N, C-alpha and C positions, 0 to 999 in steps of 0.2 A: 312412237311410247305412246304420244296420246290416241294416235289412231290405235292401237293395240288396246287401250285399255275403253276405248267406247264400242269396241267390235266384242269385246270381253263383258261387256256391260249390257250389250244388245242380248248377246248370249244367252246371261244371265235371265234376265230380264222375259225372254221369250219361255225357256225353260220354266220359271216362275210362274207365268199364265197358263202356259200347255199344264203344268200338273194340276195346278188350283185349278183353272176351266174342266179337265176331265173328271177331276171329282165331283165337282160342280155336278157336272149334266148325269155321274152315275150316281149321285143320291137321290136328284130327281126322278128317273128314273125308278130307285126301289122304292122313294115314296108316292109317288104317283103313278106308277105303271105296276106296281107290285112285283118288281122283278128280284133278281136275289146278289147279295154281296158278292161279287166274283174280282179279287184283288189283282188275280192274274191279269186279266180282261183291260181293268182299269191300267194298267202296268205299261201291256201292249200298244193301248189307244193313246197313253202319253206318250209313248217313245216313234210311232208314229207321226202323229201331230206336233209334234216337238220337229222331229226330223224334217218332215216336211217345208215345215216354216220357215225354219234356218235353211234350209237349200235354197227357199224362194228368194229370202232376203238376198242370198251372198252365191248368188249366180258366180263370182270373181274368184272367193274363197274356195279352197279347197276342203275334203272333209281332214288331211292333213292339218291346213291352217288352223280349222274352225281349233280341234283336238290341242294343236301345240301352244296354239295361245291359252287355252284354259289348263292347261297341265303348269306352262309357265306362273300362269299367274296363281295358281292353285300349291307354288313350291315346288310342283314336280317334274321339271323340268321339260324339256320340250323344245326350249329356246328360241321360242317365235319370239322374244322379245330384246 
């Protein structure tokens, strides 16, 4: 159970850094490079960045294991705990 909590905590930390970081990068692009706000692009880049980080961090864990742990932690079932 302790391992599951640590893994879930790592996933949420990765998501937090990916979301905030990508918003910050997009904001800087809009301000300093006269870019255009594009929420769809930001979401796509967030998803790609977070997925790549999680997949690199968890060579041993499958997508199913990650999603089951997060769903279980959120109370949505999944049964990994």
